[in-house]
C-alpha positions as protocol buffer text, in pm:
chain_id: "A"
residue {
  index: 1
  type: MET
  ca { x: 6097 y: 117 z: 30665 }
}
residue {
  index: 2
  type: ASP
  ca { x: 5857 y: 182 z: 30372 }
}
residue {
  index: 3
  type: PRO
  ca { x: 6006 y: 478 z: 30160 }
}
residue {
  index: 4
  type: ALA
  ca { x: 5621 y: 565 z: 30149 }
}
residue {
  index: 5
  type: THR
  ca { x: 5627 y: 627 z: 30516 }
}
residue {
  index: 6
  type: GLN
  ca { x: 5926 y: 818 z: 30498 }
}
residue {
  index: 7
  type: GLN
  ca { x: 5738 y: 1093 z: 30297 }
}
residue {
  index: 8
  type: PRO
  ca { x: 5670 y: 1419 z: 30464 }
}
residue {
  index: 9
  type: PRO
  ca { x: 5287 y: 1414 z: 30584 }
}
residue {
  index: 10
  type: SER
  ca { x: 5217 y: 1724 z: 30331 }
}
residue {
  index: 11
  type: ARG
  ca { x: 5381 y: 1530 z: 30055 }
}
residue {
  index: 12
  type: HIS
  ca { x: 5233 y: 1216 z: 30145 }
}
residue {
  index: 13
  type: GLY
  ca { x: 4857 y: 1384 z: 30091 }
}
residue {
  index: 14
  type: VAL
  ca { x: 4925 y: 1526 z: 29772 }
}
residue {
  index: 15
  type: THR
  ca { x: 5028 y: 1201 z: 29663 }
}
residue {
  index: 16
  type: ALA
  ca { x: 4715 y: 1060 z: 29811 }
}
residue {
  index: 17
  type: ALA
  ca { x: 4545 y: 1349 z: 29594 }
}
residue {
  index: 18
  type: GLU
  ca { x: 4704 y: 1218 z: 29264 }
}
residue {
  index: 19
  type: ALA
  ca { x: 4635 y: 851 z: 29337 }
}
residue {
  index: 20
  type: LEU
  ca { x: 4297 y: 928 z: 29390 }
}
residue {
  index: 21
  type: ALA
  ca { x: 4278 y: 1143 z: 29056 }
}
residue {
  index: 22
  type: ALA
  ca { x: 4405 y: 831 z: 28850 }
}
residue {
  index: 23
  type: ARG
  ca { x: 4143 y: 609 z: 29011 }
}
residue {
  index: 24
  type: LEU
  ca { x: 3846 y: 854 z: 28926 }
}
residue {
  index: 25
  type: ASP
  ca { x: 4032 y: 923 z: 28556 }
}
residue {
  index: 26
  type: THR
  ca { x: 3771 y: 711 z: 28382 }
}
residue {
  index: 27
  type: PRO
  ca { x: 3440 y: 780 z: 28504 }
}
residue {
  index: 28
  type: MET
  ca { x: 3538 y: 1160 z: 28530 }
}
residue {
  index: 29
  type: GLY
  ca { x: 3665 y: 1148 z: 28193 }
}
residue {
  index: 30
  type: ALA
  ca { x: 3322 y: 998 z: 28064 }
}
residue {
  index: 31
  type: LEU
  ca { x: 3122 y: 1263 z: 28217 }
}
residue {
  index: 32
  type: GLY
  ca { x: 3373 y: 1513 z: 28090 }
}
residue {
  index: 33
  type: VAL
  ca { x: 3247 y: 1450 z: 27739 }
}
residue {
  index: 34
  type: VAL
  ca { x: 2891 y: 1392 z: 27850 }
}
residue {
  index: 35
  type: PHE
  ca { x: 2895 y: 1700 z: 27986 }
}
residue {
  index: 36
  type: LEU
  ca { x: 3051 y: 1850 z: 27664 }
}
residue {
  index: 37
  type: PHE
  ca { x: 2740 y: 1712 z: 27451 }
}
residue {
  index: 38
  type: VAL
  ca { x: 2514 y: 1862 z: 27730 }
}
residue {
  index: 39
  type: VAL
  ca { x: 2660 y: 2202 z: 27704 }
}
residue {
  index: 40
  type: LEU
  ca { x: 2663 y: 2227 z: 27338 }
}
residue {
  index: 41
  type: GLY
  ca { x: 2304 y: 2097 z: 27303 }
}
residue {
  index: 42
  type: GLN
  ca { x: 2175 y: 2306 z: 27596 }
}
residue {
  index: 43
  type: ASN
  ca { x: 2257 y: 2630 z: 27329 }
}
residue {
  index: 44
  type: LEU
  ca { x: 2095 y: 2481 z: 27041 }
}
residue {
  index: 45
  type: ALA
  ca { x: 1771 y: 2341 z: 27258 }
}
residue {
  index: 46
  type: ARG
  ca { x: 1437 y: 2517 z: 27306 }
}
residue {
  index: 47
  type: GLY
  ca { x: 1165 y: 2479 z: 27570 }
}
residue {
  index: 48
  type: GLY
  ca { x: 1167 y: 2188 z: 27785 }
}
residue {
  index: 49
  type: LEU
  ca { x: 1459 y: 2004 z: 27652 }
}
residue {
  index: 50
  type: ALA
  ca { x: 1673 y: 2324 z: 27703 }
}
residue {
  index: 51
  type: THR
  ca { x: 1562 y: 2291 z: 28082 }
}
residue {
  index: 52
  type: ALA
  ca { x: 1624 y: 1956 z: 28127 }
}
residue {
  index: 53
  type: LEU
  ca { x: 1974 y: 1994 z: 27943 }
}
residue {
  index: 54
  type: GLY
  ca { x: 2064 y: 2281 z: 28176 }
}
residue {
  index: 55
  type: VAL
  ca { x: 1962 y: 2066 z: 28517 }
}
residue {
  index: 56
  type: VAL
  ca { x: 2163 y: 1799 z: 28373 }
}
residue {
  index: 57
  type: GLY
  ca { x: 2460 y: 2047 z: 28320 }
}
residue {
  index: 58
  type: TRP
  ca { x: 2421 y: 2170 z: 28654 }
}
residue {
  index: 59
  type: VAL
  ca { x: 2425 y: 1837 z: 28813 }
}
residue {
  index: 60
  type: LEU
  ca { x: 2761 y: 1721 z: 28626 }
}
residue {
  index: 61
  type: TRP
  ca { x: 2898 y: 2056 z: 28721 }
}
residue {
  index: 62
  type: GLY
  ca { x: 2824 y: 1993 z: 29095 }
}
residue {
  index: 63
  type: VAL
  ca { x: 3010 y: 1641 z: 29057 }
}
residue {
  index: 64
  type: PHE
  ca { x: 3295 y: 1791 z: 28917 }
}
residue {
  index: 65
  type: VAL
  ca { x: 3292 y: 2059 z: 29221 }
}
residue {
  index: 66
  type: ALA
  ca { x: 3272 y: 1756 z: 29448 }
}
residue {
  index: 67
  type: GLU
  ca { x: 3544 y: 1547 z: 29291 }
}
residue {
  index: 68
  type: LEU
  ca { x: 3791 y: 1854 z: 29311 }
}
residue {
  index: 69
  type: ALA
  ca { x: 3675 y: 1958 z: 29673 }
}
residue {
  index: 70
  type: LEU
  ca { x: 3748 y: 1576 z: 29782 }
}
residue {
  index: 71
  type: ARG
  ca { x: 4085 y: 1555 z: 29614 }
}
residue {
  index: 72
  type: ALA
  ca { x: 4172 y: 1883 z: 29795 }
}
residue {
  index: 73
  type: TYR
  ca { x: 4060 y: 1778 z: 30158 }
}
residue {
  index: 74
  type: VAL
  ca { x: 4276 y: 1439 z: 30083 }
}
residue {
  index: 75
  type: ALA
  ca { x: 4584 y: 1655 z: 29984 }
}
residue {
  index: 76
  type: ARG
  ca { x: 4713 y: 1789 z: 30309 }
}
residue {
  index: 77
  type: ASP
  ca { x: 4950 y: 2061 z: 30134 }
}
residue {
  index: 78
  type: GLN
  ca { x: 4693 y: 2283 z: 29991 }
}
residue {
  index: 79
  type: ARG
  ca { x: 4924 y: 2529 z: 29840 }
}
residue {
  index: 80
  type: THR
  ca { x: 5100 y: 2257 z: 29630 }
}
residue {
  index: 81
  type: PHE
  ca { x: 4744 y: 2089 z: 29536 }
}
residue {
  index: 82
  type: TRP
  ca { x: 4600 y: 2427 z: 29414 }
}
residue {
  index: 83
  type: ARG
  ca { x: 4904 y: 2551 z: 29230 }
}
residue {
  index: 84
  type: ARG
  ca { x: 4881 y: 2223 z: 29009 }
}
residue {
  index: 85
  type: ASN
  ca { x: 4515 y: 2246 z: 28991 }
}
residue {
  index: 86
  type: TRP
  ca { x: 4409 y: 2628 z: 28941 }
}
residue {
  index: 87
  type: TRP
  ca { x: 4330 y: 2573 z: 28599 }
}
residue {
  index: 88
  type: GLN
  ca { x: 4009 y: 2363 z: 28684 }
}
residue {
  index: 89
  type: VAL
  ca { x: 3890 y: 2608 z: 28937 }
}
residue {
  index: 90
  type: VAL
  ca { x: 3888 y: 2855 z: 28595 }
}
residue {
  index: 91
  type: PHE
  ca { x: 3680 y: 2616 z: 28404 }
}
residue {
  index: 92
  type: LEU
  ca { x: 3419 y: 2554 z: 28710 }
}
residue {
  index: 93
  type: ALA
  ca { x: 3396 y: 2915 z: 28749 }
}
residue {
  index: 94
  type: VAL
  ca { x: 3317 y: 2988 z: 28414 }
}
residue {
  index: 95
  type: PRO
  ca { x: 2969 y: 2833 z: 28421 }
}
residue {
  index: 96
  type: PHE
  ca { x: 2886 y: 3059 z: 28685 }
}
residue {
  index: 97
  type: LEU
  ca { x: 2867 y: 3352 z: 28417 }
}
residue {
  index: 98
  type: ARG
  ca { x: 2569 y: 3160 z: 28265 }
}
residue {
  index: 99
  type: VAL
  ca { x: 2311 y: 3283 z: 28514 }
}
residue {
  index: 100
  type: VAL
  ca { x: 2308 y: 3625 z: 28462 }
}
residue {
  index: 101
  type: ARG
  ca { x: 1988 y: 3684 z: 28245 }
}
residue {
  index: 102
  type: ALA
  ca { x: 1953 y: 4042 z: 28302 }
}
residue {
  index: 103
  type: ALA
  ca { x: 1813 y: 4254 z: 27969 }
}
residue {
  index: 104
  type: SER
  ca { x: 2073 y: 4494 z: 27994 }
}
residue {
  index: 105
  type: ALA
  ca { x: 2363 y: 4209 z: 28044 }
}
residue {
  index: 106
  type: VAL
  ca { x: 2324 y: 4076 z: 27670 }
}
residue {
  index: 107
  type: ARG
  ca { x: 2693 y: 4133 z: 27592 }
}
residue {
  index: 108
  type: LEU
  ca { x: 2792 y: 3950 z: 27922 }
}
residue {
  index: 109
  type: LEU
  ca { x: 2570 y: 3654 z: 27853 }
}
residue {
  index: 110
  type: ARG
  ca { x: 2668 y: 3614 z: 27520 }
}
residue {
  index: 111
  type: VAL
  ca { x: 3060 y: 3641 z: 27641 }
}
residue {
  index: 112
  type: ALA
  ca { x: 2961 y: 3403 z: 27930 }
}
residue {
  index: 113
  type: ARG
  ca { x: 2834 y: 3144 z: 27656 }
}
residue {
  index: 114
  type: VAL
  ca { x: 3115 y: 3130 z: 27450 }
}
residue {
  index: 115
  type: GLY
  ca { x: 3317 y: 3103 z: 27760 }
}
residue {
  index: 116
  type: GLY
  ca { x: 3099 y: 2795 z: 27885 }
}
residue {
  index: 117
  type: VAL
  ca { x: 3142 y: 2652 z: 27537 }
}
residue {
  index: 118
  type: VAL
  ca { x: 3510 y: 2678 z: 27512 }
}
residue {
  index: 119
  type: SER
  ca { x: 3582 y: 2571 z: 27869 }
}
residue {
  index: 120
  type: SER
  ca { x: 3373 y: 2239 z: 27818 }
}
residue {
  index: 121
  type: ALA
  ca { x: 3556 y: 2192 z: 27521 }
}
residue {
  index: 122
  type: VAL
  ca { x: 3873 y: 2198 z: 27665 }
}
residue {
  index: 123
  type: ARG
  ca { x: 3744 y: 1964 z: 27956 }
}
residue {
  index: 124
  type: GLY
  ca { x: 3612 y: 1738 z: 27697 }
}
residue {
  index: 125
  type: SER
  ca { x: 3948 y: 1714 z: 27500 }
}
residue {
  index: 126
  type: ARG
  ca { x: 4120 y: 1634 z: 27819 }
}
residue {
  index: 127
  type: SER
  ca { x: 3822 y: 1364 z: 27879 }
}
residue {
  index: 128
  type: ALA
  ca { x: 3908 y: 1185 z: 27544 }
}
residue {
  index: 129
  type: GLY
  ca { x: 4281 y: 1227 z: 27601 }
}
residue {
  index: 130
  type: ARG
  ca { x: 4228 y: 1022 z: 27907 }
}
residue {
  index: 131
  type: LEU
  ca { x: 3961 y: 755 z: 27757 }
}
residue {
  index: 132
  type: LEU
  ca { x: 4152 y: 675 z: 27437 }
}
residue {
  index: 133
  type: SER
  ca { x: 4517 y: 549 z: 27402 }
}
residue {
  index: 134
  type: GLY
  ca { x: 4560 y: 622 z: 27043 }
}
residue {
  index: 135
  type: ARG
  ca { x: 4668 y: 927 z: 26925 }
}
residue {
  index: 136
  type: VAL
  ca { x: 4459 y: 905 z: 26596 }
}
residue {
  index: 137
  type: GLY
  ca { x: 4137 y: 814 z: 26751 }
}
residue {
  index: 138
  type: TRP
  ca { x: 4198 y: 1070 z: 27001 }
}
residue {
  index: 139
  type: LEU
  ca { x: 4294 y: 1342 z: 26711 }
}
residue {
  index: 140
  type: ALA
  ca { x: 3974 y: 1255 z: 26566 }
}
residue {
  index: 141
  type: VAL
  ca { x: 3775 y: 1298 z: 26861 }
}
residue {
  index: 142
  type: VAL
  ca { x: 3929 y: 1643 z: 26916 }
}
residue {
  index: 143
  type: THR
  ca { x: 3887 y: 1767 z: 26566 }
}
residue {
  index: 144
  type: GLY
  ca { x: 3521 y: 1657 z: 26576 }
}
residue {
  index: 145
  type: VAL
  ca { x: 3520 y: 1877 z: 26955 }
}
residue {
  index: 146
  type: VAL
  ca { x: 3667 y: 2195 z: 26775 }
}
residue {
  index: 147
  type: VAL
  ca { x: 3410 y: 2177 z: 26481 }
}
residue {
  index: 148
  type: LEU
  ca { x: 3127 y: 2172 z: 26710 }
}
residue {
  index: 149
  type: ALA
  ca { x: 3282 y: 2394 z: 26951 }
}
residue {
  index: 150
  type: SER
  ca { x: 3394 y: 2637 z: 26697 }
}
residue {
  index: 151
  type: SER
  ca { x: 3057 y: 2644 z: 26489 }
}
residue {
  index: 152
  type: GLN
  ca { x: 2880 y: 2706 z: 26818 }
}
residue {
  index: 153
  type: VAL
  ca { x: 3096 y: 3017 z: 26887 }
}
residue {
  index: 154
  type: LEU
  ca { x: 3036 y: 3171 z: 26554 }
}
residue {
  index: 155
  type: TYR
  ca { x: 2658 y: 3100 z: 26606 }
}
residue {
  index: 156
  type: ILE
  ca { x: 2638 y: 3251 z: 26989 }
}
residue {
  index: 157
  type: LEU
  ca { x: 2834 y: 3565 z: 26833 }
}
residue {
  index: 158
  type: GLY
  ca { x: 2564 y: 3602 z: 26524 }
}
residue {
  index: 159
  type: ALA
  ca { x: 2814 y: 3560 z: 26255 }
}
residue {
  index: 160
  type: TYR
  ca { x: 2592 y: 3309 z: 26096 }
}
residue {
  index: 161
  type: ALA
  ca { x: 2208 y: 3299 z: 26055 }
}
residue {
  index: 162
  type: SER
  ca { x: 2161 y: 2962 z: 26105 }
}
residue {
  index: 163
  type: TYR
  ca { x: 2350 y: 2695 z: 26294 }
}
residue {
  index: 164
  type: ALA
  ca { x: 2367 y: 2477 z: 25992 }
}
residue {
  index: 165
  type: GLU
  ca { x: 2583 y: 2721 z: 25806 }
}
residue {
  index: 166
  type: ALA
  ca { x: 2794 y: 2799 z: 26113 }
}
residue {
  index: 167
  type: LEU
  ca { x: 2847 y: 2420 z: 26139 }
}
residue {
  index: 168
  type: HIS
  ca { x: 2948 y: 2377 z: 25778 }
}
residue {
  index: 169
  type: ALA
  ca { x: 3186 y: 2706 z: 25790 }
}
residue {
  index: 170
  type: SER
  ca { x: 3368 y: 2566 z: 26107 }
}
residue {
  index: 171
  type: ALA
  ca { x: 3387 y: 2206 z: 25971 }
}
residue {
  index: 172
  type: LEU
  ca { x: 3588 y: 2335 z: 25638 }
}
residue {
  index: 173
  type: ALA
  ca { x: 3794 y: 2585 z: 25790 }
}
residue {
  index: 174
  type: THR
  ca { x: 3902 y: 2298 z: 26040 }
}
residue {
  index: 175
  type: ILE
  ca { x: 3967 y: 2004 z: 25823 }
}
residue {
  index: 176
  type: THR
  ca { x: 4050 y: 2200 z: 25507 }
}
residue {
  index: 177
  type: GLY
  ca { x: 4206 y: 2568 z: 25649 }
}
residue {
  index: 178
  type: GLU
  ca { x: 3915 y: 2744 z: 25417 }
}
residue {
  index: 179
  type: PRO
  ca { x: 3841 y: 3087 z: 25517 }
}
residue {
  index: 180
  type: LEU
  ca { x: 3550 y: 3175 z: 25714 }
}
residue {
  index: 181
  type: SER
  ca { x: 3290 y: 3392 z: 25503 }
}
residue {
  index: 182
  type: ALA
  ca { x: 3142 y: 3554 z: 25818 }
}
residue {
  index: 183
  type: PRO
  ca { x: 3256 y: 3911 z: 25875 }
}
residue {
  index: 184
  type: GLY
  ca { x: 3401 y: 4046 z: 26196 }
}
residue {
  index: 185
  type: ALA
  ca { x: 3726 y: 4061 z: 26418 }
}
residue {
  index: 186
  type: ALA
  ca { x: 3597 y: 3728 z: 26605 }
}
residue {
  index: 187
  type: ALA
  ca { x: 3567 y: 3532 z: 26295 }
}
residue {
  index: 188
  type: ARG
  ca { x: 3912 y: 3654 z: 26158 }
}
residue {
  index: 189
  type: TRP
  ca { x: 4103 y: 3550 z: 26465 }
}
residue {
  index: 190
  type: LEU
  ca { x: 3884 y: 3205 z: 26487 }
}
residue {
  index: 191
  type: GLU
  ca { x: 3959 y: 3164 z: 26107 }
}
residue {
  index: 192
  type: VAL
  ca { x: 4348 y: 3192 z: 26212 }
}
residue {
  index: 193
  type: ALA
  ca { x: 4328 y: 2968 z: 26479 }
}
residue {
  index: 194
  type: LEU
  ca { x: 4121 y: 2685 z: 26300 }
}
residue {
  index: 195
  type: ALA
  ca { x: 4404 y: 2726 z: 25993 }
}
residue {
  index: 196
  type: ALA
  ca { x: 4670 y: 2664 z: 26249 }
}
residue {
  index: 197
  type: TYR
  ca { x: 4476 y: 2367 z: 26389 }
}
residue {
  index: 198
  type: SER
  ca { x: 4433 y: 2209 z: 26038 }
}
residue {
  index: 199
  type: VAL
  ca { x: 4824 y: 2237 z: 25976 }
}
residue {
  index: 200
  type: ALA
  ca { x: 4893 y: 2059 z: 26291 }
}
residue {
  index: 201
  type: VAL
  ca { x: 4635 y: 1772 z: 26240 }
}
residue {
  index: 202
  type: PHE
  ca { x: 4758 y: 1685 z: 25912 }
}
residue {
  index: 203
  type: ALA
  ca { x: 5118 y: 1707 z: 26052 }
}
residue {
  index: 204
  type: THR
  ca { x: 5044 y: 1473 z: 26307 }
}
residue {
  index: 205
  type: LEU
  ca { x: 4843 y: 1239 z: 26103 }
}
residue {
  index: 206
  type: ALA
  ca { x: 5178 y: 1272 z: 25816 }
}
residue {
  index: 207
  type: GLY
  ca { x: 5378 y: 1181 z: 26113 }
}
residue {
  index: 208
  type: ALA
  ca { x: 5204 y: 902 z: 26241 }
}
residue {
  index: 209
  type: LEU
  ca { x: 5146 y: 739 z: 25920 }
}
residue {
  index: 210
  type: GLY
  ca { x: 5518 y: 772 z: 25814 }
}
residue {
  index: 211
  type: ALA
  ca { x: 5610 y: 598 z: 26168 }
}
residue {
  index: 212
  type: TYR
  ca { x: 5332 y: 329 z: 26079 }
}
residue {
  index: 213
  type: PHE
  ca { x: 5472 y: 233 z: 25732 }
}
residue {
  index: 214
  type: LEU
  ca { x: 5822 y: 220 z: 25852 }
}
residue {
  index: 215
  type: ARG
  ca { x: 5749 y: -1 z: 26119 }
}
residue {
  index: 216
  type: ARG
  ca { x: 5569 y: -215 z: 25884 }
}
residue {
  index: 217
  type: GLY
  ca { x: 5881 y: -200 z: 25671 }
}
residue {
  index: 218
  type: ASP
  ca { x: 6114 y: -269 z: 25969 }
}
residue {
  index: 219
  type: GLU
  ca { x: 5904 y: -599 z: 26024 }
}
residue {
  index: 220
  type: ALA
  ca { x: 5875 y: -713 z: 25665 }
}
residue {
  index: 221
  type: THR
  ca { x: 6272 y: -691 z: 25651 }
}
residue {
  index: 222
  type: PRO
  ca { x: 6451 y: -1021 z: 25697 }
}
residue {
  index: 223
  type: ALA
  ca { x: 6659 y: -1053 z: 25988 }
}
residue {
  index: 224
  type: PRO
  ca { x: 7034 y: -1110 z: 25834 }
}
residue {
  index: 225
  type: ARG
  ca { x: 7169 y: -1483 z: 25862 }
}
residue {
  index: 226
  type: GLU
  ca { x: 7428 y: -1580 z: 26095 }
}
residue {
  index: 227
  type: VAL
  ca { x: 7774 y: -1709 z: 25883 }
}
């Protein structure tokens, strides 16, 4: 008897949902990267472009919801499925906060925009991990995502007067660990996070380069002759 047929129906459903997610990995990963740039562009665009990006963003959000709902439908063991995928519900719920437009909710709207940037950055980083197999390439893409996301957070919170200044400061902080010049508690927390990230990046690069040269050295060393 086939072992797959011996699985309980609930377990078989979870396995089918995981297989479906694996098949959708590449297209959903590509859409995740597109969604990241749509969200980042929407926060900077004005007029008709902002409206168009907003429509595209909500269409992509609907695709993500439909993909999660389809996998949940395929999985018969709902408790196991949602225990493994609860974080996706959080990231899908965050964009709903951006619909708040009341004048009395300016602070909430700002927090919602920051949450949208962070959630799209996390999704974009995970999507890059699905699409890229090389560690160095993935690290370069994630570093770019961190620079863009942190610069938008600084700009949204009003730490810098222009986005160009926020982008320059976040790039230096992410790559070199240079302290941010902006005042405020949010900038200080972000400064510590970016400094820790820059240390992790250089440690990862050092490990990758060391492994590369060790491998090249092993390949160049001639094998001992048999006597």
